[in-house]
Steps between C-alpha positions, in 0.01 A plus 500: 500500500201500735508211749281428802701481829350373826656527847373231741518610867371379827223762516434575129561417139586815302529509127499718191612509137858622474681674220819285534709748290396820686466328839162641589148372558271571206182484716435547873586190697226279635534356854301203622512349845705183531257221598524345841624233517723590203510156347632465144156436356345794673779744405485382139127580491572859626775531245256394228255762612772763506625420152148520371487867593748583224491442120852359453640202322824305510685369807432617856774565758451409863713599801451274807638512852672175439807329358401409148689276262378428151148591599487278810456655845745378776420729792195696629539826686173672590300255287363159581752223557321280243680707233820310567553253217231655276560544129394865505560560132260220410246599767479865382527396139200275533302772688574778254528301186836662418863435557611616843853588618574492872789642702573606853343832592823665607661374183217667311558829675870475438455420134276809464754728663795352294324517169290813538579679824788607724727216382465556124840476345685418822790257473668303771320344798169651601284383790136608494325482846124527552445631850144436621338232708823304454809549289505371147818494294621476143866498394625585156847463343534726195120496465462118530266389780597222744150378585344413835736657749368535851731756654235611748548166680870550555588483868644804674584452868276197513195663346366504145588834329136573414406485871747785557493725191174451314220757503288285725802458733525883534142517618511186713821604674373864535804644331529864391661562161858538632479178702353312199760647268768372734353148477475522123860628479617194693308276256645683197852463646441125554385460140791706374750272686350196331437621143686828447227662298561823309141619556210446730153595374240527778129437417187408687251675724754657732649706208184710494684670784844499333568867573465427873789258515710540187747745659559249777607212268862395479663242275817444299261438205280756328144512635210590269129514558278292266317697241201279434370514855222260581436414135835331462364148559232537232742648251770242569259213462394637164859549391584138590208381285612721215861379520382135501372563143843586366 
């Protein structure tokens, strides 16, 4: 099934048609700048323009940097605060003239990895972490997603985890790879003490340098790199839209 997936971020909207069985983009992705201010109406117009670049039909999946419940947006990270309370499914549906399915962007990346990437076929508890500007999270129990977790906001020593162990934190704190891996290990140990996962899957921009820090990682759980790299959010959004049809 070919479904259009769109990943909404603070700097850009990226989208492409996705083969939701094979887990690959069927055309090169298109990236358009996120409007500033990134109000719902302005973002919906950019999404309409992006969708018009592809000849697809059926539902469209959207990953947003937000807590999303039944299509309504409850938080806004890196997008305009006016998104809070917006019925995003209705907004995008009206703009595109198609049914739209929304979910949190880290949930989308996690869904992609669990269905089509490093987590395919894994049982037990799996935590997917997106390590980039912040830390996004998605937790699965035997393949079932618990939506809208915000594990990057957990407090470690009085500070949010993402201020210590995200990709941006590494640069901001001027950490080399061993120092950053030590901070990430502390975070993984904290998560393990709370949830006892069988597997961590690490995704996001930092994993472009996975070979630099992989030998330094330590956990009682198995640690795997994500396979879908920076396309995971697009693939996962499309997968969510496809699964909504069943």
